[in-house]
C-alpha positions in Angstrom: 117.2 101.6 82.1 115.9 103.5 79.1 113.2 106.1 79.5 111.7 107.8 76.5 110.0 111.2 76.2 107.5 112.0 73.5 107.0 115.8 72.8 104.2 117.1 70.6 101.6 119.8 71.0 99.1 117.3 69.3 98.1 115.2 72.3 96.4 112.6 70.2 99.6 112.0 68.3 101.7 111.4 71.3 99.0 109.3 73.0 98.8 107.1 69.9 102.5 106.6 69.9 102.7 106.0 73.6 99.8 103.5 73.6 100.4 101.6 70.4 104.1 100.8 70.8 105.2 97.9 73.1 107.9 99.9 74.8 108.8 97.1 77.2 109.7 94.8 74.2 112.2 97.5 73.1 113.8 97.8 76.5 112.1 101.0 77.5 111.1 101.2 81.2 109.0 104.3 81.1 107.4 106.4 78.3 106.8 110.0 79.3 104.7 112.5 77.3 104.9 116.3 77.1 102.7 118.8 75.2 105.3 121.5 75.0 109.0 122.2 75.1 108.5 123.7 78.6 106.9 120.5 79.9 109.6 118.5 78.2 112.4 120.5 80.0 110.7 120.0 83.3 110.6 116.2 82.8 114.2 116.1 81.6 115.2 117.9 84.8 113.3 115.5 87.0 113.7 112.2 85.2 116.5 110.2 83.7 115.5 110.5 80.0 117.5 108.6 77.4 115.6 109.3 74.2 113.5 112.3 73.1 111.1 112.0 70.2 109.9 115.5 69.3 107.7 117.3 66.8 109.6 120.1 65.1 106.8 122.6 64.8 105.2 123.5 68.1 103.9 126.8 69.5 106.1 129.0 71.7 109.2 126.9 71.3 110.0 124.5 68.4 111.5 121.0 68.6 114.7 122.4 67.1 115.0 124.9 70.0 114.2 122.1 72.5 117.0 120.0 71.1 119.4 122.9 71.2 118.6 123.3 74.9 119.0 119.6 75.5 122.5 119.7 73.8 123.5 122.7 75.9 122.2 121.5 79.2 122.3 117.7 79.3 124.4 114.9 77.9 123.7 111.5 76.4 120.2 112.1 75.3 119.4 110.9 71.8 117.0 113.2 69.9 114.7 112.1 67.1 112.2 114.3 65.2 108.7 113.3 64.1 
């Protein structure tokens, strides 16, 4: 089971990616979306996330800081930057 998490403060950007990619054909069961690093962390704590695709520049906490937190607090999550 692969679950993906899209993180970007630009909701239109993550909605476009979430809607326009056929995730099932890529073996992704669920595609979650978060508008901030805080929301992303909450989802990572609750769900089994395999891949995070994040924007680097976001208000409050950057994508780089989010990935640092992911590396310190989880294991086996692949991180990709937009």
